[in-house]
C-alpha positions as CSV (number, residue, x, y, z in Angstrom):
1,M,28.7,-6.1,-18.0
2,K,25.6,-7.2,-20.0
3,I,22.6,-5.3,-19.0
4,T,18.9,-6.8,-20.1
5,V,16.0,-4.1,-19.9
6,Q,12.5,-5.4,-20.1
7,P,9.1,-3.9,-19.2
8,S,8.2,-4.7,-15.7
9,T,5.5,-4.0,-12.8
10,S,5.7,-2.8,-9.2
11,I,5.4,-6.6,-8.7
12,T,8.8,-7.8,-10.2
13,N,10.6,-4.4,-8.9
14,K,10.8,-3.2,-5.5
15,T,9.9,0.7,-5.9
16,G,9.4,1.4,-2.0
17,F,13.2,2.2,-1.1
18,W,12.2,5.8,-2.4
19,R,9.1,6.7,-0.6
20,T,8.8,9.6,1.9
21,N,5.4,8.7,3.5
22,R,4.0,5.5,4.3
23,P,0.4,4.4,4.9
24,K,-0.5,3.9,8.3
25,F,-3.7,1.3,8.7
26,I,-5.9,2.1,11.7
27,Y,-7.7,-1.1,12.0
28,E,-10.4,0.1,14.2
29,K,-12.0,2.4,11.6
30,C,-11.5,-0.1,8.7
31,T,-14.8,-1.5,7.6
32,S,-13.2,-3.7,5.1
33,C,-14.9,-2.0,2.2
34,G,-11.9,-2.4,-0.1
35,I,-11.8,0.6,-1.8
36,C,-8.2,1.0,-1.0
37,T,-7.1,-2.1,-2.9
38,R,-9.0,-0.9,-6.2
39,I,-7.6,2.9,-5.8
40,C,-4.0,1.9,-5.3
41,P,-2.0,2.3,-8.5
42,E,0.8,-0.1,-7.7
43,G,-1.8,-3.0,-6.5
44,V,0.1,-3.6,-3.2
45,I,-2.5,-3.4,-0.8
46,K,-4.0,-7.2,0.2
47,K,-6.8,-8.2,2.3
48,F,-5.5,-10.5,5.1
49,S,-7.9,-12.6,7.4
50,D,-5.9,-14.7,9.6
51,K,-7.3,-12.3,12.6
52,A,-10.8,-12.5,13.9
53,K,-11.8,-9.4,11.5
54,P,-10.2,-9.2,8.0
55,Y,-7.8,-6.5,7.6
56,Y,-5.8,-4.7,5.0
57,D,-2.2,-3.8,5.0
58,C,0.5,-3.2,2.0
59,D,3.8,-4.3,1.0
60,L,6.3,-1.6,1.7
61,D,8.5,-3.2,-0.3
62,F,6.5,-1.8,-3.4
63,C,4.5,1.2,-1.8
64,K,5.7,4.5,-3.3
65,G,3.7,6.4,-0.4
66,C,1.5,8.5,-3.2
67,G,-1.3,8.5,-0.6
68,L,-4.1,7.9,-2.9
69,C,-5.3,5.1,-0.6
70,A,-5.5,7.6,2.6
71,V,-7.2,10.2,0.5
72,E,-9.8,7.9,-0.8
73,C,-10.7,5.7,2.4
74,P,-14.3,7.0,3.3
75,F,-13.7,5.9,6.7
76,K,-10.2,7.6,7.2
77,A,-9.1,4.2,8.3
78,I,-5.8,5.2,6.5
79,E,-3.1,7.8,7.5
80,M,0.2,8.9,5.8
81,E,3.1,9.3,8.3
82,L,6.5,10.1,7.6
83,D,8.7,7.2,6.6
84,E,11.7,7.1,8.7
85,K,13.9,4.4,7.2
C-alpha cells in the first residue's frame, strides 16, 4: 500500500468528524457584519443570499467547533451547541 503525504488545508480534508460542539446561527440577531467569516480559522463560514435577507452558515464537514465565531460575534448571533452525531 502506497501512502502519499502532502500539505493540505481544511478545504481538502474534512475535519469536522471529531468536533464536539457546533455553531448554531440565530438569523434574527445576525446583522450580516461578516466578522464570523473573518475570524473563522478554517474559513468555513460563508455568506448566502438565496433568501430575502443575506445569512451566514458553515460547512460542518470542515468546522472543528472551536467556537471563535460565537465568541467574537458582537450581536450574539451564534451559539455553540453540543454536536450529537
